[in-house]
N, C-alpha and C positions, 0 to 999 in steps of 0.2 A: 209873571210875564205870559202873555197870550201866545198860544201856538197857532193862531189863525194867520195864514199867510197874507201878505199884501198882494194885490189890492183888495182881496175879499174882506179883510178886516175893516178897511176904511169905508168900503161900500156898505157893509152891514152897519157900521157906526153912523154913516151919513143918512141912510135910508130907513134903518130899522131901529133906531134908538127910541125906545118907547113902543108905541103902537105901529107896527109895520104896515098894516093895511091902509093907513092914511097916506103912505108914500109909495105904495107899490106901482100905481099908475105912472107916477113921475119916473120911477126907475125903468119901467117898460119903455117909456118914451126916450129916456136918456140912452139906454142900451142900443136902441135903434138909430140914434143920432150919430152922424159922422164926427160931430164936434165934442162928444163925451170925453171927459178928461181921463177916463180909464179905458183899458183895452177890453172890449166886451168878450172876446174869445178867451182871454185869460180868466176873466171873471167866471164865465160859464164852465171852463175846465176845473177851476178851483172849487166851485160850488158842487159840481158833479163828483169830484174826487172826495170832497168832504162828506158827501152822502154815502158814497160807496166804501170809503176807507175809515170813516169816523176818526179823522186825524186831528181832532181837537175835542176838548171836553165841553160838557154843557156849561161848566163854570167859566170856561174861556168865552163862550158865546154870550152868556149872561153878563159878563163884565163889559162886553163891547156894546150890547144892545139894550141892557136893562130889563130884558124879558126873563121870566123865571120858569124853569121846567123841573118837573119832578123826576123825570127819567131821561136817559140818553135817547130812548125810542121816541119820546115826544119831540125832542130836538130834531132828530132825523126826519120825522114826519113833517115838521115845520119847514125844514130845508127842502124837502121834496115838493111841498106845496109851492114854495117860492120858485123853485126851478121850473116846475110845470107851468106856473102862471107867466113867468117871464119868457120862457123858451118852449112854448106849446108844441112846436113842430120838431123839437129835438128829442132824441132818446135820452133817457136818464141812465 
């Protein structure tokens, strides 16, 4: 069972299953939309917390997204890249 909290888990699955770069611009647009089905502030907080606290394993992430990482550090760097791309004006 994955330790990734909702809605972060669903967002990762919806936008990052497979090659995340194909969907990143759609996610940026959706986060900025008032009609997005998820709460953008919760998503941002959960993503930030996951980076700072490493509160789920790379295996949890891999099971949701289908991506493969050799180390936890690679995963954290990926999450940092995602955060910076989606929230460029916010502190990590």
